[in-house]
C-alpha positions in Angstrom: 201.9 15.6 97.3 203.1 17.9 95.7 201.2 20.4 93.4 201.8 18.4 89.9 200.9 15.6 91.8 197.6 16.8 92.7 197.1 18.9 88.9 197.5 15.5 87.9 195.2 13.6 90.1 192.3 16.9 89.4 192.6 15.7 85.9 192.3 12.3 85.8 189.2 12.6 88.2 187.5 15.3 85.7 188.4 12.5 82.8 187.0 9.8 84.8 183.8 11.5 85.3 183.7 12.8 81.5 183.8 9.2 80.5 181.2 7.9 83.5 178.6 10.6 81.5 179.1 8.6 78.2 178.9 6.0 78.9 175.8 6.9 81.4 174.4 9.1 77.8 175.2 6.4 75.4 173.3 3.4 78.0 170.5 5.6 78.4 170.2 6.1 74.0 171.0 2.4 73.3 167.0 1.9 76.0 165.6 4.1 73.3 163.4 4.0 70.7 164.8 5.2 67.5 162.7 7.4 65.8 163.6 5.7 62.2 162.3 2.5 63.1 158.5 3.9 64.4 159.1 6.4 60.6 159.6 3.3 59.5 156.9 0.7 61.0 154.7 3.5 60.4 155.1 3.8 56.3 155.2 -0.6 56.0 151.6 -0.4 57.8 150.5 2.1 54.7 152.0 0.3 52.2 150.5 -2.9 53.4 146.7 -1.1 52.6 147.3 0.4 49.5 146.9 -1.2 46.3 149.3 0.0 44.0 148.1 -0.9 40.9 150.2 1.2 38.1 151.4 4.0 40.1 154.9 4.1 41.4 153.8 5.0 45.4 155.6 6.8 47.8 154.3 6.6 51.3 156.3 9.5 53.8 156.0 9.5 57.4 156.4 13.3 58.3 159.2 14.3 60.9 158.3 12.8 64.2 160.0 15.4 67.1 163.2 14.6 68.2 162.4 15.6 72.1 160.8 12.5 71.7 162.3 9.3 74.6 160.1 6.5 74.3 161.4 3.3 75.3 163.0 0.6 73.2 160.7 -2.2 72.4 161.3 -5.5 72.7 158.1 -7.4 71.9 158.0 -5.3 68.0 156.4 -2.3 66.8 152.6 -2.7 65.9 151.3 -0.4 63.9 148.0 -0.2 61.9 146.2 2.9 60.2 143.2 4.5 61.3 141.7 5.4 58.6 139.3 3.1 55.7 140.2 5.9 52.6 142.2 4.1 51.0 142.5 6.2 48.0 143.9 9.5 50.9 146.4 11.6 50.6 147.0 11.9 54.0 146.5 9.0 56.5 147.6 8.4 60.2 148.8 5.3 61.6 149.1 4.2 65.0 152.4 2.8 66.1 152.8 0.9 69.8 154.8 -0.8 71.2 153.2 -3.7 73.9 156.0 -4.7 76.1 156.3 -2.6 79.4 156.5 0.1 79.1 153.7 -0.2 76.9 153.6 3.6 74.8 151.6 4.7 71.4 152.5 7.2 69.1 150.3 7.8 65.7 151.8 9.4 62.9 150.4 11.0 59.8 152.1 9.6 56.8 151.9 10.7 53.1 150.9 8.8 50.3 151.9 9.9 46.3 152.0 8.3 43.4 154.0 8.5 40.5 151.4 7.9 37.6 150.8 8.9 33.8 147.7 10.3 33.4 145.6 12.2 30.7 146.2 16.1 30.9 143.9 18.7 29.1 146.1 20.0 25.8 143.5 23.2 26.1 140.5 25.1 28.4 137.4 23.2 28.3 134.2 24.3 28.2 131.3 22.3 30.7 129.8 19.8 28.4 132.8 19.5 26.3 132.3 15.7 23.8 135.8 14.7 24.5 138.7 13.5 22.2 141.7 11.6 22.2 143.0 15.2 20.7 141.6 17.1 23.6 143.9 15.5 25.6 147.3 14.0 26.3 149.3 12.0 28.5 152.1 12.9 30.7 153.9 11.8 34.2 152.3 13.2 37.3 153.0 12.8 41.5 149.4 12.9 41.9 149.0 12.7 45.9 146.9 9.9 47.0 147.1 6.5 44.9 145.7 8.1 42.5 142.7 5.4 41.4 140.4 9.1 40.4 142.8 9.9 37.3 141.9 8.9 33.6 144.8 6.7 32.6 144.2 6.1 29.1 142.5 8.0 25.6 139.7 4.5 25.9 138.1 5.8 29.1 137.5 9.2 27.0 134.5 7.4 24.4 130.7 8.5 25.3 132.0 11.0 27.9 131.2 14.9 28.1 132.7 17.3 30.8 131.1 18.4 33.6 132.5 21.2 35.2 134.9 23.6 32.8 138.6 22.7 33.0 141.5 24.8 31.8 144.9 23.8 29.6 147.4 21.1 31.6 144.4 19.8 33.9 144.6 16.0 35.0 141.9 14.3 34.2 139.5 13.2 37.1 136.9 10.6 36.7 133.9 12.5 38.5 134.9 15.1 36.1 133.4 13.3 33.5 130.0 12.4 32.6 128.4 10.1 30.0 127.2 12.4 26.9 123.7 12.3 25.8 122.5 9.6 22.9 119.3 11.7 22.9 119.2 15.5 21.7 116.9 18.0 22.9 115.3 18.5 19.0 116.7 15.7 17.2 114.6 13.5 15.6 115.1 10.1 16.8 113.6 6.9 16.2 111.2 5.4 19.3 110.8 1.6 19.0 108.1 0.4 20.6 108.2 -3.4 21.6 105.9 -5.8 22.9 104.9 -9.7 22.6 106.7 -10.8 19.3 105.6 -7.6 17.9 108.3 -3.8 17.6 106.9 -1.2 16.0 109.5 1.7 14.6 108.4 5.7 14.1 110.1 8.8 14.3 110.1 11.8 16.8 111.6 14.8 17.8 113.5 15.1 21.0 111.7 17.2 23.6 115.2 17.1 26.3 119.0 15.5 26.4 119.0 12.1 28.0 121.8 10.4 28.7 121.4 5.9 28.3 118.9 4.7 31.2 117.1 8.1 31.2 113.5 9.0 30.6 113.3 12.0 27.7 109.9 12.7 26.3 109.1 12.7 22.7 106.8 14.5 19.8 105.7 11.5 17.3 106.3 13.5 13.9 103.1 11.8 12.5 100.8 12.2 15.2 101.9 14.6 17.1 101.1 13.3 20.3 103.8 13.4 23.3 105.4 9.9 24.5 107.7 9.1 26.9 110.3 6.7 26.6 113.9 5.4 27.7 117.1 6.9 26.1 118.8 4.2 24.7 121.7 4.4 21.7 122.5 7.2 20.0 118.7 8.8 18.3 117.3 5.5 19.3 114.0 6.0 22.3 112.4 3.3 24.0 109.3 2.3 25.2 108.5 -1.2 26.8 105.5 -3.3 27.4 
């Protein structure tokens, strides 16, 4: 065999070797589970569990380590959300394969909501009685399913702030509490009810009270201090 023939034979052998390696690599890749399929299974599990409501949900699995080598699942992937806190902004999903070889993987998934909520127009002090003029509606991308946010100005009626808030803050339900219907120092109507009998008198409230809370009142006539339950605005009821 001359030199040219030897070189051609060696080049052909190298090409054949490379082709064999490429075929082997392609075959091995075909037997691996695509990481994108795992991520999509985790996202689908979260979407099945959470309630959308009026919000547009954005559910995104965390990037998986590209070095992962998991066998392709022949029986279909199973995915289960581990936490029951559906309002959480970050959930952990167990994705598993029950075929042989079996495997499982925990995938973090982020949940966000695009939603129109009430935003403070200005800085508001603790105890401020909220009105529609204090807030505006704005679309925000919020963590979780945003179930705790105030979405309508009607939800503000009769509420005050539990804590001070700055301008541009999305109002949450837990930032509000019912406003007192009886206020310290105000003149209130005391309604005493018995069997077939209702007696009304005037008194001075000795403390703030919300509906259903107990409050002491000094009777304007007798100056005696009585105790009853705050009812509607400026009314204290004393039952039998």
